[in-house]
N, C-alpha and C positions, 0 to 999 in steps of 0.2 A: 825710894825716898824722893820727896820733892821739896823744893824751896818755893814758897808762895810769897811774892812780893806785891804789895798793894800800895798805891798812892791814893789817899783819900782827903776829903776836906777836913780841916782842923775841927770844925764844928761837929763832925760825925764820929770823932774818936771814941767818946764814952759810949755811944750807941753801938758801935761796932765791937768794942771790947766786951761789953756786957752780953751781946749776942753770941760772941765766940765762947765766952765762959759758960753760958747756958748750954752750948753744944759740946762742952767738955774739951774745948781747945783753950788751954790756959797758958801755954808757953809761947809768948810773942816778944818780939823786939820792936820798939817804937822809936822812931827818929823824927826830928823836925827837919824838914827839907823845904826847898823853894824851887819854883820852876813854872813852866806853863806849856800847855799843849794848844788846843783850840781856844781855851779860855785865856786870852791874853790880858784881859782887864783893861782894854783900851778905854780912855776917858777923854772927854772934851773939857779943856781947861782954858778959860779966857778965849774961847772961840777957836782954839787949835787942838788938833788931835794929839794926845800925849799917850805914849806907851810906857806904863810904869815898869819898873825893873822886873821883879819876879814875884809870883804869888806864893804865900806860905801854904804848905801842905804837910801832911803826915805820911810817913813811910812805915808800913808794917812789914816785918819779915817773920815768916812762920815756917819752920821745918816740920813736915808731917810725913807719916807713913802713907803708902798708897791708899789705904782705906779711908783716910781723912781728907783727901784732896777735894772731892766734890762737896763734902759737908762744909769745909772751910771756905771754898770759893763762893758757894751759894749763900752762906751766912754773911760774908762780907758784902756781896751784891745787895742782898735784901736790906741790910742795915745802913749801907752807905749811899744807896740810891735816893736821889731827891724825889719827892712826891710832887707830880705836876699840879695837883690841886692846892698845894701849899705855897706855890710861888706866884708872884704877880706878873713877872716878866719871863717869857719863855727862854730868854738868853741866860737866865739864872740856872737853868737845867744843865748847861754846859759846865764841865769842870768837876763832875762827880768822881773822876779818877780812873785808874787803870789797874789791872791785875796781870802779873806775869807768873807763869808756872815754869820753873826750870828744874832739870834733873839735878839731884843732889848726890854727887858721887860718894861722899863719905861724911860721916858725922862722928865726932869723938868727944866724949865727955871727959874733960880734963881731970876732974877729981878721981874718978874710978877707972879711967882709961877704957871704958866701954866703947864699942864701935857699932856703927850701923844703926839699925832700927832700935836697938836697946838704948842707944845714947840719946835718942830723941825723946 
């Protein structure tokens, strides 16, 4: 079992969610988060360089069995990736997000007490 965590743009949430559902991945957790990596959102305000606080993002958490890892990751990448032909400024391509895949030691469904793959 794996836990797939993805940070994506807020504007891509519906697109990613629909793509996941089309690929039969329907159990996801969505959180609103903020932060920055390379996309710092630096701006020039009144002639001075200003670094805004943090950039709003969406965090997806999806627990999957081994067979669904590649399908899930590829679906997120395809749906969340910016299209270079649709952006005017190449710097807008920075900030599409990240995906982490971590080992999920145990999963327990509270209602039935099922464990492991059956609980996912």
